[in-house]
N, C-alpha and C positions, 0 to 999 in steps of 0.2 A: 504494500500500500504506500502511495506517495505521501511524503511529509509536506505539509503546507507551511511554507515559510513566509507567506504573504501577510500584510497587515490590512486591517479593515479600511474601508473608504474614509472613515472619520479620522483614523490615525494618519493616513496618507495626506488628508486635507490639512490636518494640524501641522504635520512636518513641512508641507509646502508653504503654509502661512508663516511658519517660523523661519523658514529659509528666506522668504521675501522680507519679513520684518527685520531680521538680523542684518541682511546685506544692505538694505536701504536705509535703516535708521540707526543701527548700532555700530556697524563696521566703520563708518566714517569717523565716529568719535574715537574708536579704538586706534585707528591710524593716526588721527590728529594728535594723540597724546602718548604714542609709542607704547600702548598697552598698559600704561600706569594709571590705575583707577583713582588713586588719590590725587594725582595731578589733574585728572579730568574732572574732578569735582566731588569725589568721594560719596558721602552719604546723600548729598543733594542730587548727584547724578543718579544714584540708585533709585531714589524716589521718582525722579523724572522718567527714567527708562522703564521702571515697572508700571507706571501709569500708561506709558505708551504701549507696553505689552498687553495690558488689560484692554486698551482701546482696540488693539489688533486681534484680540481674542486668543492670545497664545500664553497667557500668564498661568503659572503654577500647573503645568501639565501633570505633575506627579501627585499633587495634593488630593486628599479625599474630596469627592464632589460636595459633601455637606459643608466643607470649609472653603468652598469657592474654587476648587481645582477641577481638573479634567479626570482625575482618578485613574490614570494609566498604570497598568502593571509594568513589571520590569521589561518584558519583551517589547511592549509598545512604546516604552520610553526611548528605546535605542535610536530610532530615526529622528525623533524630535530633539533629543539631547544632542545628537551629533550635529544637527543643523544649528542649534544654539551655540555650540562650541566653535563654530566657524569663526566667530569673533571672540576674543578673550573676554569681552564685556557681555557677551550674549547670555551666559548662565546667570549672571547677576540680574540682567533685565527680566528674565523669565522666573526669577526666584528659585533657581535650581542650582545655585552655586554651593560649594562646600563652605562651612559645615551645615548650613541651614537645610539643604535638601536631605541629607542623611538624618538630621534631627526630626524633620517632618515625618520621614518614613518610620523612624523608631517610635516616636510619640503616637503615631496612628496605630501602631501595633501593640503598644505596651501601656500607655497612659490610661488612667481611669477617667471617667467622664468629667470630673471637676478639673483635672489637670489638662485635659484636652481643651476645655473652655479657657483656662487661664493662660496656657502656653502654646498649644498647637494652633488654636484659631488665629491669634494675632500673627504668629509666625507664617502660617500658610497664606494669610492675606497680605504679607509684606509690611505689616505695621511695625515689626521689630526684627532685629537679627538675633542670632543665638551663638553659643559656643559649646563645644564638647570637650570637657577637661579631663583627659586621661593621661597623656604623656607627661613624664616627669624627668628632671635632670638625673644623671647617674648618681647613685646606683638604682634609681627608681624605675618605674614602668616606662619602657620604650618599645622596642621591637618585641620584648618579652613582657606582656602585660602582667604576668604573675609576680613580677618584681614590685608591684604596687606598694607604695609606702604611705601615701596620704591616708590619714586615719580618721574615722568617724566613731565617736563613742557615745553611748547613751547619756542623756542629760535630762534634767527636768523639762518636760515639754517637747522633747525631741532628740536631736543629735547635735554634737559639736564636732566640727570638721577642722582639722589642722593639716596643712601640707603645702607643697610647692609644686606647681605645674609649669611646663615649658612647651614652647611651640604650639600654643593654643590659638588656632586659626580663628580670626574674627573676634577675638576677645575685646579689643578696644572698640567700644560702642555697642557691644551686645546688650540686648535687653534682659537676657537670662542665660544661665549656665546649666548644663547637665554635668554633674561632677561624679567621677568614679572615685570611690574611697573604700578603704578596707574596713570592714566591720567585724571580721573575725580572722583568725589565722595570722600567719606571718609572711613577710615578703619572701617570694619564692614558691609559695604554695598556690595551687591553681584556684582554689575556691576562696570564698570569704569577701567578695567585693559587692558593693551596693551602689546603685545610681541614685543621685539626689537632684532635685530641681530647685533652683533658687533664683530670685530676681538679682540682677547684677548690682543693684544698689544696696544689697543687704550688708549691714555692719559686719566687718570681719573678712570681707572679700575685697581684694585689691589687685587691680591689673597693673603689672609692672612694665618693664621696657619692651619695646618692639625688638625682636631678634631680626637683624637685617639678613634677608635671604635673597636668592636670585630672582624669585618671582615678584611681580608687581601688580597682578591683576585681581587679588583677593582683598576685599574690604576688611578693615580691622586688624590687619597684620597677623604675625605669628608671635605671640606674646608670652612673657612670664606672668603667672597668676599665683597669688598667695592667699591662703586661707588661714586666718589667725583666730581660732576659736569661733568660727562661723557657726552660728546657731540656726538650725533649720527645724521646722516642726515635723512630726511624724507623717503629716500629709505630703511632705516633700519627697518621700521615698517613691521612686519610680519602679513600679512592679513590686517585687518582694525583696526583703532583706536577704543578703548573701547570694543573690542570683545575678549579680551585675555582669560577671564574665559571660554567663549564658546569654543575657540580653544584649551584650555588646555584639554578639554574632548576628543578631537581628539587623543591626545597623551596618556592621563592617563589610560583610559580603556584598550586599546591594550597593553600598557606597563605593566600594572598589569598582564595581561594574559601571556605575554612573560616571565615575572619574574616567573610565575607559571611553565611554560614549563622548564625553565633552572633549577630551584631548584628541580623540580621533577626528573630531571636527576641525580642531586646530591643525592637525597633521594634514588633513585634506586641503586646507587652505594653503599651507606651505607647498604642497605638491602642485596644486593648481597654479600658483604663482611661478614656480620653476618651469613647469611645462609651457606656460604661455611665453615665458622668456626665451627658452631654447627653441621654440617653434619659429621665432622671428629673428633671433640673433644669428648673424653670420660670422663664420670664422673658419679658417683652413679650407676655404674654397666651397663651403656648403653651409646650410643651416646647422646649428649645433645639434638640433633634434634629429638630424639625419646621421649623426656619427654614432658608431657602435657603442662606444663607452657611455655616452649619454643615454642611449636607448636602454642599455643594461640597467642604469640607475632608475630610469622611469619604470621599467618592468619590475624591478625589485620593490619599488614603492607600491606599485599596484598589487603585488603579491602580499606585501605586509598589510596593506589596507584590507584586502579580501580575507586574509587569515585572521586578522584581529576581529573583523566582523563575525567570522564563523565561530571563533572561540567565545565571543561575547554572546552570540545567539544561543549556544549550548548552555552557558552558565545561567543566562536569564531564564531559559526554559526550565532548568532545574529549580531555580528560585521560585518561579511562578507556580510550580507544581509542589511547593512545600518542602522540597528537599534541602538539606543543609548546604549542598553545593560547595563544600569546602575545597575539594580538589579542583572543580571546574572554575571557581572564582580565583583561586591561586594561580592556576595555569593561565587563565585569560589575563589576569592582572600582570603577571610577570612578562608574558609574551608581549602584551600591548605596550607596557611602559618602555620596553626596549625597542619594539618596532616603531613606535611613534617617534622616539628620538632618532632612530635610523632614517625615517622618512624626512624629518626636518633637516638632518645633517646632510643627506644626499641632495636635498633641494638647495641648500646653501652652496654645496660644491658645484652644482650645475650652474649656479648664477655667478660664480667667481667672486670678484671683488664686491659686487653689489649684494652678494649673499651675506656678507658680514657688515654691511652698511645699513644705516637707518632708512635709506631710500626704499627698501623693500621690508616686509614684515618678518623676514626669516630669522634675523638675529634675535628679535624679541621672542619669537615663537620658540627658538632654541632655549632661551633663558627660562621660559615658562614651563616647558615640558620636561626639562632635565630633572627637576626634583621629583617627578612622578616615579622614578626608579627607587626613591626612598620613601616618599609619602605613602601612607596606608600599607606599610610593610616593605622593607627593602627586598629586591629580587632574591638576594641570597637567603633571606629568612623564608620566603615562600618556597624556594627550591628545597630547603631543608625540611619544611613541613610536608611537601609533596613526597619526598623520598622517604621520610619517616613513616608516613601512612602506607606507602607501598611495601616497605620492608616489614612493617608490622603485620600487614595482611599475609605476607609470605610466611612469616614465622607462625602465625595462627594456623594457616593451612597445613603447615608441616606438622604441628602438634596434633591437629585433628586427624591426620592420616596415620599417625603412629598407634 
């Protein structure tokens, strides 16, 4: 029986509307400000772009319908998010940028009705931004979440949270935080984490310095955040106590795939720019696009784009079917992060000097996509996890056969 990989007419319409909106209204601003969203206007720009997205009917494709979104599942998000990612500002315009998009997804699945009204509703509508506070400075939680050191202890009326977070995307200007803190066990143990919701202006929560990184397209920076006896009520617990690591998987797998979707759009833009350039640039007696070495780079880009989409399709299918998709998302994320960088790198090479100049968008695209090989889990950690599961399965099979 044939497998149907097509999208519904409504999803195709939304993807095409997103394509037109991003290229006509968003991309010119991206180009005018070299992909630096702060220089382009920051929060003011976000509000203006999101209103324009509402007017165009493309706002919040991922958010639940009851909160003003289009309610798309993972598979249906792919073509829409990819079109949004064609501009570095596109995800912000549609309210699907990290970390807000992942937080909308997680709150929709885990939050209770009161939490949804207090936090999810305004986030889905674009009235506030949010932050997800899990990563810590060494020796705390980073690529190994079990190293979590931020601690929440029972107190009269709720919990007191103490700790230090690092690389918290969007923290400056966020309206609320989702905090991962240890409520039992010790650092290095897999269990014992709990998620808490808190307004950003709560006493005891302080946003520190911006950590200067390569990328410039995400609002609110990547910041240090400090919790100094932050008191939160019992109603701030997201889900159940001590199940935070389990809940994190509800967010992390899908968020890795939506990262792939967005950055694949950026890679496509880089590829399109390079192909247009070599199709008209003459050198060595012919158009550059007629030269074998250039054609190989074009073909390799096309292969990487197609392979990324294929792996993404499989992972999203598993997620939509309620599977953990641990292997599929790790494989797709690892391949895509490296393939997307290769696509941009080849595109720069095809354009020669202009490839590293601000005259074309390729240099800034390279700046933006390179961190993806680290963000949401370095490639090496995903490879380790994939191999560990494969070897573990082989060991179990051998024991069962004895």
